[in-house]
C-alpha positions in Angstrom: 114.5 71.1 125.4 112.4 73.6 123.4 112.7 73.3 119.6 111.6 76.6 118.0 111.1 77.4 114.3 111.3 81.0 113.2 110.6 82.9 110.0 110.0 86.3 108.6 107.5 86.8 105.8 106.2 89.5 103.5 107.9 92.9 102.9 110.9 93.5 105.1 111.1 96.4 107.6 113.2 97.7 110.4 113.4 95.9 113.7 112.7 92.3 112.4 116.1 91.3 113.7 115.5 93.1 117.0 112.3 91.2 117.6 113.8 87.8 116.8 116.7 88.7 119.1 114.2 89.5 121.9 112.6 86.1 121.5 115.9 84.2 121.6 117.3 86.3 124.5 114.2 85.7 126.6 114.4 81.9 126.0 118.1 81.8 126.6 118.0 83.7 129.9 115.2 81.5 131.2 117.6 78.6 131.6 115.6 76.4 129.2 117.6 74.4 126.7 116.6 75.7 123.3 117.3 74.9 119.6 116.4 77.6 117.0 115.6 76.6 113.4 115.5 79.6 111.1 113.5 79.1 107.9 114.9 81.0 105.0 112.9 83.4 102.8 109.7 83.3 104.7 107.1 80.6 104.2 109.1 79.3 101.2 111.6 78.0 103.7 109.0 76.2 105.7 107.4 74.8 102.5 110.6 73.4 100.9 112.5 72.7 104.1 115.2 75.3 103.7 116.5 76.2 107.1 119.6 76.5 109.2 120.1 76.0 112.9 120.9 79.3 114.6 123.2 79.9 117.6 123.6 82.8 120.0 126.3 84.2 117.7 123.6 84.7 115.0 121.7 87.0 117.2 124.7 89.0 118.4 125.0 92.6 117.0 121.7 92.5 115.1 119.7 94.9 117.4 120.6 97.8 115.2 120.5 96.0 111.9 117.7 96.5 109.4 116.1 93.9 107.2 116.1 90.3 108.3 118.9 87.8 108.8 116.6 85.0 107.6 115.5 86.6 104.3 111.9 87.0 103.3 109.5 86.6 100.4 105.9 87.1 99.6 103.8 83.9 99.5 100.2 85.1 98.9 97.7 83.5 101.2 95.2 83.0 98.4 97.7 80.6 96.8 98.5 78.6 99.9 95.9 76.0 99.2 96.9 75.7 95.5 99.7 73.1 94.6 103.0 74.6 93.3 104.2 74.0 89.8 105.3 70.5 90.7 102.0 69.6 92.4 103.3 70.0 95.9 100.7 70.6 98.6 102.1 73.6 100.3 100.1 73.4 103.5 100.9 69.7 104.0 104.6 70.4 103.2 104.8 73.0 105.9 103.1 70.6 108.4 105.5 67.8 107.5 108.6 70.0 107.9 107.3 71.2 111.3 106.8 67.6 112.5 110.0 66.3 110.9 112.0 68.8 113.0 109.9 68.0 116.1 109.2 71.6 116.7 107.4 72.8 119.8 106.4 76.1 118.2 106.7 78.4 115.2 107.5 82.1 115.7 106.2 84.0 112.7 106.9 87.7 112.1 104.9 89.5 109.5 101.9 91.6 108.4 98.4 91.0 107.3 98.9 88.3 104.7 101.5 86.6 106.9 98.9 86.4 109.8 96.3 84.8 107.5 98.7 81.9 106.8 99.8 81.8 110.5 96.2 81.3 111.5 95.8 78.6 108.8 98.7 76.7 110.4 97.1 77.2 113.8 93.9 75.7 112.4 95.9 72.8 111.1 97.1 72.0 114.6 100.5 73.7 114.7 101.7 75.7 117.7 102.2 79.3 116.5 103.1 82.6 118.1 103.3 85.7 115.9 104.8 89.2 116.1 103.3 92.3 114.3 105.6 93.6 111.6 104.7 96.2 109.0 105.5 99.8 108.2 101.8 100.3 107.4 100.6 99.9 111.0 97.5 98.2 109.6 97.3 95.0 111.6 94.1 94.6 113.6 94.5 93.9 117.3 97.5 96.1 118.0 97.8 99.9 118.3 101.4 99.7 116.9 103.5 97.5 114.7 107.3 97.5 114.7 108.8 99.1 111.6 106.1 101.8 111.5 107.9 104.4 113.6 111.1 104.0 111.7 109.3 104.4 108.4 107.5 107.5 109.7 110.9 109.0 110.6 112.3 108.4 107.1 109.2 109.7 105.3 109.2 112.7 107.6 112.8 113.4 106.9 112.0 113.4 103.2 109.2 115.9 103.6 111.5 118.0 105.8 114.1 118.1 103.0 111.4 119.1 100.4 110.5 122.2 102.4 113.6 124.1 101.5 113.6 123.4 97.8 109.8 124.0 97.6 110.0 127.3 99.3 113.1 128.4 97.3 111.3 127.7 94.0 107.8 128.5 95.0 106.5 125.1 93.7 104.0 122.6 94.7 105.7 119.4 95.8 104.1 115.9 96.2 105.8 113.4 98.4 104.4 109.9 97.7 104.4 107.8 100.9 104.0 104.0 101.0 100.6 102.6 101.8 98.3 100.9 99.3 95.3 100.3 101.4 95.7 102.3 104.6 97.0 105.8 105.3 98.6 105.6 108.8 102.1 106.2 107.5 101.2 109.1 105.2 99.0 110.6 107.9 101.7 110.6 110.6 104.6 111.5 108.3 102.5 114.3 106.7 101.6 115.8 110.1 105.1 115.5 111.4 106.6 117.0 108.3 104.2 119.9 108.1 102.4 118.8 104.9 99.6 121.2 103.9 97.5 118.5 102.1 97.4 114.8 103.0 95.7 112.3 100.7 95.0 108.8 102.1 93.0 105.8 100.8 90.3 106.0 103.5 89.3 109.5 102.4 88.7 109.8 98.7 89.8 113.2 97.4 88.1 115.8 95.2 90.8 117.3 93.0 88.9 120.6 93.0 89.2 120.7 96.8 92.9 120.0 96.6 93.3 122.9 94.1 91.2 125.2 96.3 93.5 124.5 99.2 96.5 125.4 97.1 94.9 128.6 95.9 94.0 129.6 99.5 97.7 129.2 100.5 98.7 131.4 97.5 96.2 134.1 98.6 97.7 134.0 102.1 101.1 134.7 100.6 102.6 131.2 100.9 105.1 130.5 98.2 104.7 126.8 98.1 102.5 123.8 99.0 103.5 120.3 100.1 101.2 117.3 99.6 101.8 113.9 101.3 100.1 111.4 99.1 99.6 107.7 99.9 100.3 105.2 97.2 96.7 104.1 97.5 95.1 107.5 97.6 92.0 107.5 95.4 89.7 110.2 93.9 86.0 110.3 94.6 85.3 109.5 91.0 87.5 106.4 91.1 86.2 105.4 94.5 82.7 105.2 92.9 83.9 102.7 90.2 83.4 99.0 90.5 86.6 97.0 91.3 86.6 95.7 87.7 86.3 99.2 86.2 88.9 100.6 88.5 91.3 97.9 87.7 90.7 98.5 84.0 91.3 102.2 84.4 94.5 101.7 86.3 95.9 99.2 83.7 95.4 101.8 81.0 96.6 104.8 83.0 99.4 106.9 81.5 100.7 107.7 85.0 103.2 105.6 86.9 101.3 106.3 90.2 98.5 108.3 91.7 100.9 111.1 92.6 101.7 111.8 89.0 98.0 111.9 88.1 97.4 114.4 91.0 100.3 116.5 89.8 99.0 116.6 86.2 95.5 117.6 87.4 96.9 120.4 89.6 98.9 121.8 86.7 95.9 121.7 84.4 93.6 123.4 86.9 95.8 126.1 88.3 99.0 126.3 86.2 101.3 125.7 89.2 104.6 124.0 88.7 104.4 120.6 90.4 107.2 118.1 91.3 106.8 114.6 92.6 109.2 112.9 95.0 109.0 109.1 95.7 111.2 107.9 98.6 110.0 104.4 97.9 111.7 101.5 99.6 114.0 103.8 101.6 111.0 104.0 104.0 111.5 100.4 105.1 115.3 100.3 104.8 118.1 101.1 107.1 118.5 100.8 110.9 115.5 100.7 113.2 114.9 103.9 115.1 115.4 103.7 118.9 111.6 103.4 119.5 111.4 100.4 117.3 114.4 98.8 118.8 112.8 99.0 122.3 109.3 98.1 121.1 110.4 95.1 119.0 112.6 93.8 121.8 109.7 94.0 124.3 107.4 92.2 121.9 110.0 89.5 121.3 110.5 89.0 125.1 106.8 88.6 125.6 106.6 86.1 122.7 109.4 84.1 124.5 107.4 84.2 127.7 104.3 82.8 125.9 106.5 80.0 124.5 107.8 79.1 128.0 104.3 79.0 129.3 103.1 76.9 126.4 100.5 79.5 125.3 100.1 79.3 121.6 97.8 80.6 118.9 98.4 84.3 119.8 99.8 87.4 118.3 101.8 89.6 120.7 100.2 93.0 120.4 100.1 96.4 122.0 97.0 98.1 123.2 96.5 101.1 125.5 100.2 101.1 126.2 100.3 97.6 127.4 101.6 94.4 125.8 98.8 92.0 125.2 98.2 88.6 123.6 95.6 88.6 120.8 94.0 85.4 119.5 95.2 84.7 115.9 91.7 84.0 114.7 90.8 87.6 115.7 93.6 89.1 113.8 93.7 87.2 110.5 92.1 88.9 107.6 91.3 92.2 109.3 92.8 95.6 108.4 93.1 98.5 110.9 92.0 101.4 108.7 92.1 105.1 109.5 88.6 106.1 110.3 87.6 109.3 108.3 86.2 110.8 111.5 89.0 109.7 113.8 90.3 112.2 116.4 93.6 112.5 114.7 91.9 113.4 111.4 89.8 116.1 113.1 92.9 117.4 114.9 94.8 117.6 111.6 91.9 119.6 110.1 92.0 121.9 113.1 95.7 122.6 112.1 94.5 123.6 108.6 95.5 120.4 106.9 93.3 119.6 103.9 92.4 116.0 103.0 90.8 117.0 99.7 87.3 116.1 101.0 
């Protein structure tokens, strides 16, 4: 009898359900007797012992369902070692609930912060297998995370829709894409949607270069310009500030986000009419795209195989078009950034896309 705990942590995204289904189906079809304990609302469920036993019926019909049937929440890693408001030791509580249920393994689905805590639990002696979830595609150790392609599709659709209204009115349009620290989503959606300018956190922009790119399009007879701007895009001036000074500036900013600041600066410098569109949480909502359904199912099946073999302490990742197991200690605390000199950046520039640098 295998007793498996399962939880989803951090921001939700498409294909979480598909991945969990893949794990359970692999275990079920192995002939092994299995009990699945689903912890509710992420690590909170594991800390406070909120769970429910799951049956095969819980995993039926969820392949195409977005979000997570277990619920999720953000429990910052930096607070894990701090007692809660009632003095509860969170790490000790998670361990006790693990042992109380006599679990053989925890299956944890999440992104960067989730993996830090998963590795902490591994260090504390718990058996852990993880799956890489995030629309940001920023987890180290895997070329792809599930949820990413679905988010790219949604952000691309948004840019596609903007093309017609931008061309009709001859305006500059900014589409703000999710991504505070990394620009994979903005980069891919921007290229797929035919954005003329792409601003990502890894490449600080010069507003004069952005304005120059817009003027060059005007001179070539283009009626409009579309910018794909990551939430975490940053100007060269701001990038030169200390973290303390940057935080102070952001707190006192009159703009709700960087896109509105970029819009204001463009209007000031070239007098163009600028509109901002923010698709926001739609990018991680709705049904997973076919790619993510297949990808998450594959990762889930491989996680099930690791459990059956008793191989713990790994994230199931994807490298060079192959499913691989990556030691958790190699993943935790590392971000997969877009390198400013990456081939995809160079190729985008060959297509005439400006990065404001």
